[in-house]
Residue, then its C-alpha position, 0 to 999 in steps of 0.5 A: m896193342i894187338v887184340a886177336i879174335d878167332g872163332p868159327a863162322g857165326a860166332g860173332k867175330s866180325t860184329v864184336a871185333r868191329r864194335l870193340a875197335e870203335r870203343l878202343g879207337y883201334r884199327y879193325l882188320d877183317t882177315g876173312a875179307m882178304y880171302r874174299a877179295l882174292t877169291w873175287l879177283a880170281m873169279t873176275r880173271d877166270i883163274d882156276l880156284g883149285a890152282g893154289e900156286k897161281l892163286g898164291a902168285l895172284a895174292d902176292e902181286n895184288p896186296i889187299a888193303l883195308d882202309e880206316d872206313g872198313r872198305v876192302w881194296i884189291d887191284d885198285t878196286d873197292v870190293t867191299a860190297a862185291i865180296r859179300k855176295s853168295r857166289i863168293d860165300r860158296v867158294v872162298p873156303v876152296v881158295a883159303r885152304h891153299p898153303a900158297v895162298r895162306a902163306i902170302m895172306r899171313a905175311r900181309q896180315r902181319e904187315l898190317a898188324e905191325v902198323g899199330d893198335a888193332v883188333i884182328e879177327g879171323r880163324d888162326i890169328g892168335t895161333v899163327v898170324c899173331p901168336g904174340a898178340d897182347v889179348k887173345v879171344y876165341l868166340n864160339a856158339e852152338r851151331q844152331t845159334r850160329a846158323e840163325r845169325r848167319l841167316a839173319e845176315r844173309p836171308e837171301i840164301g835160305a836156311d837149308a843152304l846156310a846150314t849146309d854151308l856152315r857145316l862145310r865151312d866148319q869141316s874145312d876150317a877144322e884144322r885151324m880152328m883150335p884156340a890158342d893155349d892162352a886165349i880167353q874162350i867165350d861162348t856167345t850163345e846166350l850173350d848179346v854183342e855188347d856183353v861180349v864187347s864189354r868183357i873183351e874191352q875189360l881184358v884189354r884195359e887190364r893189359q894196357p901199359a900204365 
């Protein structure tokens, strides 16, 4: 069974998806981490982040692996910590918007999804990557709440910089931030993580084969 969780930055996707996967005993796939890993590798190799075709080839030549412990690997390197640095935050949207990159990444994400039961989170999982997902959820929250959550995660960046980053990311993601027609939409503004996880878990249990 595939559970697709989409939504903008700060909506709670990662935390909810990770805890849901733990409860269900499913694999957790963070597709955003895959774009971050590619960005890290491109910066390490001094590749122009505006060169979409080069970045697509780099992604094709260096398949990203997500292991059962939640670690992210590329080019035989564990980049789990490195891809969460602010320097990656600032430029990953530039890399992610290239069609050549997205084509390779989506193909890789489908390969990972086919391995078995998984909770997959991102921005276009239910609409493009796994349109046949058994359960589709779209999380959202008021922008101020999303900004506060991001600040709690990354206090070193600063409130003003994070607010600007969130606005720019929303603009960059706008065309792929549409929820699937059959997605369950949940506003997480006033909900805690466990409430959201429990709601989605119930959906999954209801749709699991008898």
